[in-house]
C-alpha positions in Angstrom: -98.5 150.9 -49.5 -99.2 147.2 -50.1 -100.2 145.8 -46.9 -99.4 142.3 -48.0 -95.8 143.0 -48.5 -95.4 144.9 -45.5 -96.9 141.9 -43.3 -94.4 139.4 -45.3 -91.6 141.6 -44.2 -92.7 142.3 -40.7 -93.3 138.7 -40.0 -89.5 137.9 -40.1 -86.6 139.6 -38.2 -84.3 138.3 -40.7 -86.2 139.8 -43.6 -86.4 143.1 -41.9 -82.4 142.9 -41.4 -81.9 142.0 -44.8 -84.3 145.1 -46.1 -82.6 147.3 -44.0 -79.0 146.4 -45.3 -80.2 148.3 -48.5 -78.5 151.7 -48.8 -77.5 151.3 -52.5 -77.0 148.5 -54.9 -75.7 145.5 -52.9 -74.7 141.9 -53.4 -75.8 138.9 -51.4 -72.3 138.6 -49.9 -72.5 142.3 -48.7 -76.0 141.8 -47.2 -74.9 138.5 -45.5 -71.8 140.5 -43.9 -74.0 143.4 -42.8 -76.7 141.3 -41.3 -74.6 138.2 -39.9 -77.3 136.0 -41.8 -76.1 132.9 -43.8 -75.2 133.6 -47.6 -77.7 131.0 -48.3 -80.4 132.3 -46.2 -79.9 135.9 -47.7 -79.8 134.4 -51.2 -83.0 132.7 -50.5 -84.7 135.7 -49.1 -83.5 138.1 -51.9 -85.2 135.5 -54.4 -88.4 135.8 -52.5 -88.0 139.6 -52.4 -87.4 139.6 -56.1 -90.3 137.5 -56.8 -92.8 139.8 -54.9 -91.2 143.0 -56.5 -89.4 144.1 -53.4 -86.1 144.1 -55.1 -84.5 143.7 -58.5 -81.4 142.0 -60.0 -79.6 144.4 -61.7 -77.3 141.8 -63.5 -79.6 138.5 -63.6 -77.7 136.5 -66.0 -74.5 136.5 -63.8 -74.3 133.5 -61.5 -71.8 135.0 -59.0 -71.9 138.5 -58.1 -75.4 139.5 -58.7 -76.3 143.0 -57.7 -79.4 144.0 -56.2 -81.3 147.2 -55.5 -84.7 148.3 -54.1 -87.5 148.8 -56.2 -89.9 151.8 -55.6 -92.1 149.1 -53.6 -88.9 148.2 -51.8 -88.1 151.6 -50.7 -91.6 152.5 -49.4 -91.5 149.5 -47.3 -88.2 150.5 -45.9 -89.3 153.9 -45.4 -92.2 152.5 -43.1 -89.4 150.8 -41.2 -87.0 153.3 -40.7 -89.9 155.7 -39.8 -90.9 153.2 -37.1 -87.5 153.0 -35.6 -87.6 157.1 -35.6 -90.8 156.7 -33.7 -89.5 154.4 -31.3 -86.6 156.3 -30.3 -88.3 159.3 -29.5 -91.2 157.5 -27.7 -88.8 156.0 -24.9 
């Protein structure tokens, strides 16, 4: 587990929302709709995620309708957050 990447995601509620919106391959518009965040914020965050190896763009040559999916690193980080949610649910 890359602690730097985990810290990067944990430092922003918006980043956590975006990461948790991934259930399969998604477009920025879908992530925006799921999270309630602005499309420009989502696009900026996905670019950061891509630069850090958390997501990959499956069709980078397209300017519209880009499709993103989690990388193995991204899935590992998402699994940590999902585990924390389950732990929080049962610790109350």
